C-alpha positions as CSV (number, residue, x, y, z in Angstrom):
1,M,-4.0,-0.4,-42.3
2,E,-1.1,-0.4,-40.1
3,N,0.0,-4.0,-40.7
4,N,0.5,-3.7,-44.1
5,L,3.6,-1.0,-43.4
6,S,7.1,-1.9,-43.5
7,L,8.8,-1.7,-40.2
8,A,10.4,1.0,-41.2
9,E,7.5,3.2,-41.8
10,Q,5.9,2.0,-38.4
11,W,9.0,3.1,-36.6
12,N,8.7,6.4,-38.1
13,N,5.5,6.9,-37.1
14,L,5.9,5.4,-33.8
15,Q,8.6,7.3,-33.2
16,P,7.4,10.7,-32.1
17,E,4.8,9.0,-29.3
18,L,8.0,6.9,-28.0
19,I,10.3,9.8,-27.4
20,Q,7.7,11.3,-25.6
21,S,6.4,8.5,-23.5
22,F,10.2,7.8,-22.6
23,A,10.3,11.3,-21.3
24,D,7.4,10.9,-18.9
25,S,8.4,7.9,-17.8
26,L,11.8,9.1,-16.7
27,Y,9.9,11.9,-15.3
28,M,7.5,9.1,-13.1
29,I,11.0,7.9,-12.0
30,S,13.0,10.5,-11.4
31,V,10.5,12.2,-9.2
32,S,9.5,9.1,-7.6
33,I,12.9,7.8,-6.7
34,V,14.3,11.3,-5.2
35,I,11.0,11.3,-2.4
36,T,11.6,7.1,-2.4
37,V,14.9,7.6,-0.8
38,I,14.5,10.6,1.0
39,V,11.3,9.4,3.1
40,G,12.9,5.4,2.8
41,L,15.9,6.2,4.2
42,F,14.4,8.4,7.2
43,L,12.3,5.1,7.8
44,G,14.6,2.5,7.4
45,I,17.1,4.4,9.9
46,V,14.0,4.8,12.4
47,L,13.3,1.4,12.3
48,F,16.6,0.2,12.8
49,L,17.2,3.0,15.6
50,T,14.2,2.2,17.5
51,S,14.3,-1.7,17.3
52,N,18.5,-1.6,18.8
53,R,18.5,-1.1,22.7
54,L,22.2,0.1,21.8
55,L,20.7,3.2,20.1
56,F,17.4,4.4,20.8
57,K,14.4,1.4,21.4
58,N,11.4,2.4,20.8
59,V,8.8,-0.4,20.6
60,I,5.9,1.7,20.0
61,I,7.3,3.5,17.1
62,Y,9.0,0.4,16.1
63,K,5.9,-1.5,15.5
64,T,3.6,1.3,13.9
65,V,6.2,2.2,11.5
66,D,7.0,-1.8,10.7
67,F,3.0,-2.2,10.5
68,I,2.5,0.8,8.1
69,V,5.3,-0.8,5.8
70,N,4.1,-4.4,5.9
71,T,0.6,-3.8,5.5
72,I,1.5,-1.4,2.2
73,R,3.7,-3.9,0.8
74,S,1.5,-6.2,1.0
75,I,-1.4,-4.8,-1.6
76,P,-0.7,-5.9,-4.7
77,F,0.6,-2.1,-6.9
78,I,-2.5,-2.4,-9.6
79,I,-5.1,-2.6,-6.6
80,L,-2.9,0.2,-4.9
81,L,-3.2,2.3,-8.0
82,V,-6.7,2.5,-7.9
83,F,-7.3,2.8,-4.1
84,L,-5.2,5.7,-4.1
85,I,-6.9,7.5,-6.9
86,P,-9.3,9.5,-4.5
87,F,-5.8,10.4,-2.7
88,T,-4.2,11.6,-5.7
89,L,-7.0,13.6,-6.6
90,F,-7.1,15.5,-3.8
91,L,-3.5,15.8,-3.5
92,L,-3.2,16.8,-7.0
93,G,-6.1,17.7,-8.4
94,K,-6.1,15.2,-10.9
95,S,-5.3,11.0,-11.2
96,T,-3.9,10.4,-14.6
97,G,-1.0,11.5,-16.3
98,P,2.3,11.0,-15.8
99,T,2.2,13.6,-12.7
100,G,-1.0,11.4,-11.2
101,A,0.8,8.9,-11.8
102,I,3.8,10.2,-8.7
103,V,2.0,9.3,-5.8
104,P,0.8,5.6,-6.6
105,L,4.8,4.9,-7.7
106,T,6.1,6.9,-4.2
107,V,3.6,5.1,-2.2
108,A,4.4,1.8,-3.3
109,A,8.5,2.2,-3.6
110,I,9.1,4.1,-0.6
111,P,7.9,0.8,2.1
112,L,10.3,-1.7,-0.6
113,F,13.5,0.6,0.3
114,T,12.4,1.3,3.8
115,R,12.9,-2.3,4.7
116,L,15.9,-2.9,2.5
117,V,17.2,0.4,3.8
118,D,16.6,-1.3,7.7
119,T,18.1,-4.8,5.9
120,S,20.8,-2.8,5.3
121,L,21.5,-1.4,8.7
122,N,21.4,-4.6,10.8
123,E,24.4,-6.3,8.8
124,I,26.8,-3.5,10.1
125,D,29.1,-5.0,12.9
126,Y,27.3,-3.7,16.5
127,G,31.2,-3.8,17.5
128,I,31.6,-0.6,15.1
129,I,28.4,0.9,16.8
130,E,29.6,0.3,20.9
131,S,32.8,1.4,20.0
132,S,32.4,4.8,17.9
133,G,30.7,6.4,21.8
134,A,29.7,9.4,19.7
135,S,26.0,11.2,19.5
136,L,23.1,9.3,17.9
137,P,22.7,12.2,15.3
138,L,26.8,11.2,15.0
139,I,26.4,7.6,15.1
140,V,23.8,7.9,12.0
141,R,26.0,10.6,10.0
142,E,29.1,9.1,10.5
143,V,29.0,5.4,11.2
144,L,25.6,3.8,10.2
145,I,25.0,5.5,6.5
146,P,28.6,5.0,5.5
147,E,28.8,1.8,6.8
148,A,26.3,0.6,5.1
149,M,26.5,2.5,2.3
150,F,27.1,-0.6,-0.9
151,G,23.6,-2.2,1.0
152,I,22.0,1.6,0.4
153,I,22.9,1.8,-3.1
154,Q,22.0,-1.8,-4.3
155,S,18.7,-0.8,-2.5
156,I,18.0,1.9,-4.4
157,T,18.9,0.1,-7.4
158,L,16.7,-2.7,-6.8
159,T,14.4,0.5,-6.1
160,L,14.7,2.0,-9.3
161,I,14.1,-1.1,-11.3
162,N,10.4,-1.9,-9.3
163,L,9.6,2.0,-10.3
164,I,10.8,1.3,-14.0
165,A,8.0,-1.9,-13.7
166,F,5.2,-0.3,-11.9
167,S,5.5,3.3,-14.1
168,A,4.6,0.8,-16.7
169,M,2.2,-1.1,-15.1
170,A,0.8,3.0,-14.3
171,G,-0.5,2.8,-18.1
172,V,-3.6,0.7,-17.4
173,V,-4.8,3.5,-15.6
174,G,-3.7,6.6,-18.0
175,G,-0.8,6.9,-16.5
176,G,1.1,8.3,-19.3
177,G,4.8,6.5,-19.7
178,I,6.1,3.6,-22.3
179,G,3.0,1.6,-20.1
180,D,0.7,3.5,-21.7
181,L,2.0,3.5,-25.3
182,A,2.1,0.0,-25.1
183,I,-1.3,-0.4,-23.5
184,R,-3.0,2.0,-26.0
185,Y,-1.3,0.5,-29.6
186,G,0.1,-2.4,-28.7
187,Y,-3.0,-4.1,-26.8
188,Y,-6.0,-2.1,-27.5
189,R,-5.0,-1.8,-31.0
190,F,-3.1,-4.8,-31.0
191,D,0.1,-3.1,-32.2
192,N,2.6,-6.1,-32.1
193,F,5.4,-4.3,-33.1
194,T,4.9,-1.6,-30.9
195,M,4.5,-3.7,-28.3
196,W,8.2,-5.4,-28.7
197,V,9.7,-2.1,-28.5
198,T,8.2,-0.9,-25.5
199,V,8.9,-4.2,-23.8
200,I,12.8,-4.1,-25.4
201,L,12.9,-0.6,-24.7
202,L,11.9,-1.2,-20.8
203,I,14.3,-4.3,-20.2
204,I,17.0,-2.0,-22.1
205,L,16.3,0.5,-19.2
206,V,16.6,-2.5,-16.4
207,Q,20.5,-3.1,-17.7
208,I,21.1,-0.2,-17.7
209,T,19.8,0.6,-14.4
210,Q,21.5,-2.2,-13.1
211,Y,24.9,-1.9,-14.3
212,I,25.1,1.5,-13.2
213,G,24.2,0.6,-9.9
214,N,26.5,-2.0,-9.3
215,Y,29.2,0.1,-10.5
216,I,28.4,2.8,-7.9
217,S,28.2,0.3,-5.0
218,K,31.4,-1.8,-5.9
219,K,33.0,1.5,-4.8
220,F,31.7,1.2,-1.6
221,K,32.1,-2.2,-1.0
222,K,34.0,-3.4,1.8
223,N,37.1,-6.0,1.3
């Protein structure tokens, strides 16, 4: 039985699966964060602009986006995983594996990042916006994004950490990655060694992500 193997033997047996699972997790998280940043940054800017009388106040657009963001954020991720299976099947032709997990990961992360971007933009001094006197596209490009960059980087970091947690949960429905490895071996086969290794790996991944995010964001912090 596997429990009678030494730690070295268990580690050697686990390595191929662990490397593949880690690569799958990085793939899921990388694709999801790229899509999330692109869409979430746009929606966050839309929320800020349409709520601001100085820029592009539009109650209908604001309330529509705000409602969608709040609705998706209110759904627990494990429920969202199951709920989006038909949509994922329609979109990709499959709902399992690392590629199939990208859809629910992205759908869950976009509302979070959108709200964080909106919060970061609302921390900008309105005097800077009023004094710019530029067109709306120029204000967004030259004022809003640069002034909120510290908060945006911090938001990306927090979203990445949430994606790491989400990707681990995706293993419950066969999403692949480290979470899938933990479920298949650590839970179903009562393999405590695999469970501990996957937990430690996730902790290390989160710590590295937080460190890098803090390091980069400090470059944009205002004195």
